[in-house]
C-alpha positions as CSV (number, residue, x, y, z in Angstrom):
1,X,-8.3,5.3,-33.4
2,X,-11.2,3.2,-32.3
3,X,-9.4,0.0,-33.5
4,X,-6.4,1.0,-31.4
5,X,-8.6,1.6,-28.4
6,X,-10.2,-1.8,-28.9
7,X,-6.7,-3.3,-29.0
8,X,-5.8,-1.5,-25.7
9,X,-8.9,-2.8,-23.9
10,X,-8.4,-6.3,-25.2
11,X,-4.8,-6.2,-23.7
12,X,-6.3,-5.2,-20.4
13,X,-5.5,-1.5,-20.5
14,X,-8.1,1.0,-19.4
15,X,-8.6,4.5,-20.7
16,X,-8.7,6.8,-17.7
17,X,-11.0,9.8,-17.9
18,X,-8.8,12.9,-17.8
19,X,-9.2,16.4,-19.0
20,X,-6.4,16.3,-21.5
21,X,-6.8,17.6,-25.0
22,X,-3.5,16.3,-26.4
23,X,-3.1,12.9,-24.6
24,X,-4.9,9.8,-23.5
25,X,-4.2,8.4,-20.1
26,X,-4.0,4.6,-19.9
27,X,-3.8,2.4,-16.8
28,X,-3.3,-1.3,-16.0
29,X,-2.6,-2.7,-12.5
30,X,-1.7,0.7,-11.1
31,X,0.8,1.5,-13.9
32,X,0.0,4.5,-16.1
33,X,1.3,6.2,-19.3
34,X,0.2,9.0,-21.5
35,X,-0.3,8.5,-25.2
36,X,-0.2,11.5,-27.5
37,X,-3.2,12.2,-29.7
38,X,-2.0,13.1,-33.2
39,X,-4.3,13.8,-36.1
40,X,-7.0,11.4,-35.0
41,X,-4.5,8.6,-34.2
42,X,-2.1,7.8,-31.4
43,X,1.4,9.3,-31.4
44,X,4.2,8.8,-29.0
45,X,3.9,6.9,-25.8
46,X,5.2,8.7,-22.7
47,X,7.3,7.0,-20.1
48,X,5.3,4.7,-17.9
49,X,5.1,5.2,-14.2
50,X,3.4,4.1,-11.0
51,X,0.3,5.7,-9.7
52,X,0.7,6.1,-5.9
53,X,-1.4,7.6,-3.2
54,X,0.9,10.7,-3.6
55,X,0.4,10.9,-7.3
56,X,2.4,9.8,-10.4
57,X,5.9,8.4,-9.8
58,X,8.3,8.1,-12.8
59,X,11.1,5.5,-13.0
60,X,14.4,7.4,-12.8
61,X,17.9,5.8,-12.9
62,X,20.7,7.2,-10.8
63,X,23.9,5.4,-11.7
64,X,22.8,1.8,-11.3
65,X,19.9,2.4,-8.8
66,X,16.3,2.8,-9.9
67,X,14.0,5.2,-8.1
68,X,10.3,6.0,-8.3
69,X,10.2,9.8,-8.3
70,X,7.2,12.1,-8.0
71,X,6.4,15.6,-7.0
72,X,7.9,16.0,-3.5
73,X,8.8,12.3,-2.9
74,X,11.0,9.5,-4.1
75,X,11.7,5.9,-3.1
76,X,14.0,3.2,-4.4
77,X,12.3,1.0,-7.0
78,X,12.4,-2.8,-6.5
79,X,13.6,-5.1,-9.3
80,X,10.0,-6.3,-9.5
81,X,8.7,-2.8,-10.0
82,X,11.3,-2.1,-12.7
83,X,10.3,-5.3,-14.5
84,X,6.6,-4.5,-14.3
85,X,7.2,-1.1,-15.8
86,X,9.2,-2.5,-18.6
87,X,6.6,-5.2,-19.4
88,X,3.8,-2.5,-19.2
89,X,5.7,-0.3,-21.7
90,X,6.4,-3.2,-24.1
91,X,2.8,-4.5,-24.0
92,X,1.4,-1.1,-24.4
93,X,3.5,-0.5,-27.5
94,X,2.4,-3.9,-28.9
95,X,-1.3,-3.2,-28.3
96,X,-1.1,0.1,-30.1
97,X,0.8,-1.5,-33.0
98,X,-1.8,-4.3,-33.3
99,X,-4.6,-1.7,-33.7
100,X,-3.0,0.1,-36.6
């Protein structure tokens, strides 16, 4: 797992201290995702979202409109936010794959 963590940090991702036994929280430029811990390795990557002053906001599609949805709030997502989340997810997957 340490090689994968090195790959994450080399790609600009930060491990966020969190009291989570089964997942690792990663962040880059205000975007976050959970990565499952599985048998000393990384497992599945959760859906990325935006960390806001009101907490985590996930990208949710309703018909053809994207929204950032969190507990007790939602707001329309801009095309730029959608693209940043897609790039974040792709680059996170690549960083984990490179460390394996």
